[in-house]
C-alpha positions, 0 to 999 in steps of 0.5 A, spaced: 354 801 405 346 803 404 342 803 398 343 811 397 350 809 397 349 804 392 345 809 387 351 814 388 356 809 386 352 806 380 352 813 378 359 815 379 361 808 375 356 810 370 353 803 371 345 802 370 341 797 374 340 793 368 348 792 368 347 790 376 342 785 375 345 782 369 351 781 374 347 778 379 343 774 375 336 777 377 331 781 373 332 789 373 325 789 377 328 785 382 334 790 383 329 796 383 325 792 388 332 791 392 334 798 391 327 801 393 327 798 399 321 794 397 325 787 398 330 785 403 337 784 401 340 778 403 347 778 405 350 774 399 347 779 394 349 785 398 356 782 398 356 781 390 353 788 389 359 791 393 364 787 389 361 789 383 362 796 385 369 795 388 371 792 381 368 798 377 372 803 382 379 801 379 377 802 372 374 809 374 381 811 377 385 809 371 381 812 366 379 806 363 372 807 359 369 800 359 366 798 365 366 791 368 359 790 367 360 791 359 367 787 360 364 781 362 357 781 359 359 775 355 360 771 361 354 767 363 351 769 370 351 763 375 345 759 376 342 754 381 342 747 378 336 742 380 336 736 384 336 731 378 341 735 375 346 734 381 344 727 381 346 726 374 353 729 375 354 725 381 353 719 377 358 721 372 364 718 372 370 722 375 374 727 370 381 725 370 386 731 370 393 731 369 398 732 375 400 739 372 393 741 372 391 738 379 397 742 381 395 749 377 388 748 380 391 747 387 395 753 386 390 758 384 385 756 389 391 757 394 392 764 391 384 765 391 384 764 399 390 769 400 386 774 396 380 773 400 384 774 406 386 781 403 379 783 401 376 789 404 370 787 409 364 790 407 361 790 414 364 792 420 360 786 423 364 779 424 362 773 421 359 770 427 355 777 428 352 776 421 351 769 422 348 770 429 353 765 433 355 771 438 348 771 441 347 768 448 342 762 448 
């Protein structure tokens, strides 16, 4: 998928760059720079955009009028944490969870892993090719 296809799919899903920016947790101007080619797009950002657009497609096919960006507007975007925040979390006592909750979390992680295996690839390249591991020294 190239930048032009991203524009086309955004228009088809009636989504704005502002909604995409909110999903990615970045500013509208950063999205604009990415889609205009003025900034390099990292692989993780590309995958997030692909997932965002893929989530919009079932809604279009089923005739649902609410777009995923609006449906998840109440969900805060992920952000990094500072080293001090990470150390504070490390120093807190561990949270005790019940055996039922532990098994539920374990089952959900297993289901997520299986779903990831079934997810469509966004690139024809293998993970090794993307990471550069297939190159000879």
